[in-house]
C-alpha positions as CSV (number, residue, x, y, z in Angstrom):
1,M,19.7,24.8,-10.3
2,K,16.8,27.2,-10.3
3,Q,16.7,29.7,-7.5
4,R,14.0,29.0,-4.8
5,I,12.5,32.5,-4.6
6,K,12.6,34.8,-7.6
7,E,10.3,37.4,-6.1
8,P,8.1,37.3,-3.0
9,Y,4.4,37.0,-3.7
10,Y,2.0,39.3,-1.8
11,A,-1.6,38.1,-2.1
12,F,-3.0,40.9,0.0
13,N,-2.1,44.0,2.0
14,P,-1.5,42.8,5.6
15,N,-2.3,46.3,7.0
16,K,-5.9,45.9,5.5
17,A,-6.4,42.3,6.4
18,H,-7.9,40.8,9.5
19,F,-4.9,40.1,11.8
20,L,-5.2,37.2,14.2
21,F,-1.8,36.6,15.8
22,E,1.9,36.3,15.0
23,R,4.8,34.0,15.9
24,T,8.6,34.3,15.8
25,I,10.0,30.8,15.9
26,T,13.7,30.6,16.8
27,F,15.9,27.6,16.2
28,E,18.9,27.7,18.5
29,S,20.7,24.6,17.3
30,Q,21.1,23.2,13.8
31,A,21.8,19.7,15.2
32,A,18.6,19.7,17.2
33,L,16.5,20.8,14.3
34,F,18.1,18.4,11.9
35,A,17.4,15.5,14.3
36,K,13.7,16.4,14.3
37,I,13.2,17.0,10.6
38,P,13.1,13.3,9.4
39,R,10.5,12.3,12.0
40,I,8.3,15.4,11.3
41,I,8.3,14.9,7.5
42,H,7.7,11.2,7.8
43,H,4.7,11.8,10.1
44,L,3.3,14.4,7.7
45,Y,3.4,12.3,4.6
46,F,3.3,8.6,5.7
47,P,0.4,6.9,3.9
48,R,-1.1,5.0,6.8
49,K,-4.2,3.8,4.9
50,L,-2.0,2.2,2.2
51,F,0.2,0.6,4.9
52,M,-2.9,-0.9,6.6
53,L,-4.1,-2.2,3.2
54,F,-0.7,-3.8,2.7
55,I,-0.8,-5.6,6.0
56,G,-4.4,-6.6,5.4
57,L,-3.6,-8.1,2.1
58,I,-0.8,-10.2,3.6
59,F,-3.3,-11.5,6.2
60,V,-5.9,-12.3,3.5
61,Y,-3.3,-14.0,1.4
62,V,-2.2,-16.2,4.3
63,V,-5.8,-17.1,5.0
64,M,-6.5,-17.9,1.4
65,I,-3.6,-20.2,1.2
66,F,-5.0,-22.2,4.1
67,L,-8.5,-22.2,2.6
68,Y,-7.0,-23.3,-0.8
69,A,-5.9,-26.5,0.9
70,I,-9.6,-27.4,1.4
71,P,-10.9,-28.9,-1.9
72,I,-14.3,-27.2,-1.8
73,A,-12.5,-23.8,-1.5
74,A,-10.1,-24.4,-4.3
75,T,-12.3,-22.8,-7.0
76,N,-11.2,-20.8,-10.0
77,F,-12.2,-17.6,-8.2
78,A,-9.9,-18.5,-5.3
79,R,-7.0,-19.3,-7.6
80,G,-7.5,-16.0,-9.4
81,F,-7.7,-14.1,-6.2
82,L,-4.4,-15.7,-5.0
83,G,-2.8,-14.6,-8.2
84,I,-4.0,-11.0,-8.0
85,I,-2.9,-10.3,-4.4
86,P,0.9,-10.7,-5.0
87,L,0.6,-8.3,-7.9
88,I,-1.2,-5.7,-5.7
89,E,1.4,-6.2,-3.0
90,A,4.3,-5.7,-5.5
91,G,2.6,-2.5,-6.7
92,I,2.4,-1.2,-3.1
93,I,6.0,-2.1,-2.4
94,I,7.1,-0.2,-5.5
95,Y,5.0,2.8,-4.3
96,F,6.7,2.7,-0.9
97,I,10.2,2.6,-2.5
98,Q,9.2,5.7,-4.5
99,F,7.7,7.3,-1.4
100,Y,10.9,6.9,0.7
101,L,12.9,8.2,-2.2
102,Y,10.7,11.3,-2.2
103,L,11.0,11.6,1.6
104,Y,14.8,11.4,1.4
105,L,14.9,14.2,-1.2
106,E,12.4,16.3,0.7
107,I,14.4,16.0,4.0
108,R,17.7,16.7,2.1
109,L,16.1,19.8,0.6
110,I,15.0,21.2,3.9
111,K,18.4,20.5,5.5
112,N,20.2,22.2,2.6
113,I,18.1,25.3,3.2
114,Y,18.9,25.5,6.9
115,K,22.6,24.7,6.3
116,K,23.0,28.1,4.6
117,V,21.6,30.3,7.4
118,K,23.2,32.1,10.3
119,W,22.4,30.4,13.6
120,P,20.3,30.9,15.6
121,A,17.8,30.9,12.7
122,E,14.4,32.5,12.8
123,C,11.0,32.0,11.1
124,Y,8.4,34.8,11.3
125,C,4.7,34.1,10.7
126,A,1.7,36.3,10.8
127,F,-1.7,34.7,10.7
128,F,-4.8,36.4,9.2
129,E,-8.3,35.3,8.5
130,E,-7.5,35.7,4.8
131,G,-4.2,33.9,4.8
132,I,-0.6,33.8,6.1
133,Y,2.6,35.9,5.9
134,I,5.8,33.9,6.3
135,K,9.4,35.0,6.2
136,S,11.8,32.1,6.8
137,P,15.0,30.7,5.4
138,G,13.0,28.8,2.9
139,M,10.1,31.1,2.0
140,D,9.0,34.7,1.8
141,G,5.5,35.8,0.9
142,I,1.9,36.5,1.7
143,F,-0.6,33.8,0.7
144,Y,-4.3,33.3,0.7
145,W,-5.2,30.0,2.4
146,D,-6.5,28.5,-0.8
147,D,-3.5,29.5,-2.9
148,F,-2.1,26.1,-2.1
149,M,-3.1,22.7,-3.5
150,C,-3.2,21.3,0.0
151,M,-1.7,21.6,3.5
152,G,-0.5,19.1,6.0
153,C,-0.9,19.7,9.7
154,S,0.6,17.8,12.6
155,S,1.4,18.8,16.2
156,Q,5.0,19.6,15.1
157,A,4.7,21.3,11.6
158,L,2.6,22.8,8.9
159,G,3.4,21.7,5.3
160,F,2.4,23.9,2.4
161,N,2.2,22.3,-1.0
162,F,2.0,24.3,-4.2
163,C,0.0,23.2,-7.2
164,P,2.0,21.4,-9.9
165,A,3.5,23.5,-12.7
166,R,1.1,22.1,-15.3
167,T,-2.0,23.6,-13.5
168,P,-3.1,27.2,-13.8
169,K,-2.1,28.0,-10.2
170,G,1.2,26.3,-10.6
171,K,2.0,28.3,-13.8
172,F,1.1,31.5,-11.9
173,F,3.3,30.8,-8.9
174,K,6.3,29.7,-11.0
175,Q,7.0,33.3,-11.8
176,Y,7.5,33.9,-8.1
177,Y,8.9,30.5,-6.9
178,P,10.5,28.8,-10.0
179,R,10.9,25.4,-8.3
180,L,7.5,25.3,-6.6
181,D,9.1,23.6,-3.5
182,N,7.0,22.7,-0.5
183,F,7.7,24.7,2.6
184,Y,7.2,24.1,6.3
185,I,6.6,25.9,9.5
186,F,7.8,24.0,12.6
187,I,5.1,24.9,15.3
188,D,6.2,22.6,18.1
189,G,2.7,21.8,19.5
190,D,1.4,25.4,19.3
191,E,-2.3,25.0,20.3
192,E,-3.4,28.4,18.9
193,I,-2.0,27.5,15.5
194,L,-3.6,24.0,15.6
195,S,-6.9,25.5,16.6
196,L,-6.7,28.0,13.7
197,M,-6.0,25.2,11.2
198,H,-9.1,23.3,12.3
199,A,-11.1,26.6,11.8
200,I,-9.5,27.0,8.3
201,D,-10.4,23.4,7.5
202,Q,-14.1,24.2,8.2
203,Q,-14.0,27.1,5.8
204,Y,-11.9,25.4,3.0
205,K,-13.0,21.8,2.8
206,D,-10.4,19.2,1.9
207,L,-7.6,21.8,2.0
208,I,-5.8,20.5,5.2
209,A,-4.8,16.9,6.0
210,F,-4.4,16.4,9.7
211,R,-1.8,13.8,10.8
């Protein structure tokens, strides 16, 4: 298996950047952290809109079945619509199966990282106007905010997603991080960090997804 960090990436000199604030996050208990990780990752990635579409299609399908019993409503269009909905539902179900497999692998990856550290474990972060410096069990480096394809933000965690390997940014970062794994900062409701993420989102449109 490829190593996670080949060489830390330093996008800028932190001594010459616009420093905002720093955090040292300490995890006292492996069991407590591992109990939170599945819930945090699920909240960051769960496709709510797709789930609502799935529920909505079930409701529409039930309504259409009742309408189909009325002769005037039993048109070719209605028959065709009734045939399409189950296909869409099947596609969504397949997506959710793949989604939960992805979540399982992502949670397993994070836990494997923290299984190998000495407890209590620490994560250090320094926030700048230009970007972020992070040194944690799963990541080491200094990044501009827009070095990432996207970021997820909830009250409990920040998720940083590298661009795929086939993209120019992905190819560049593979020389530093061969696996291009996502990484996370567990912020535990830190209002100052959440406020900064909203400010960053105003500067870099569509970079951060708030959950």
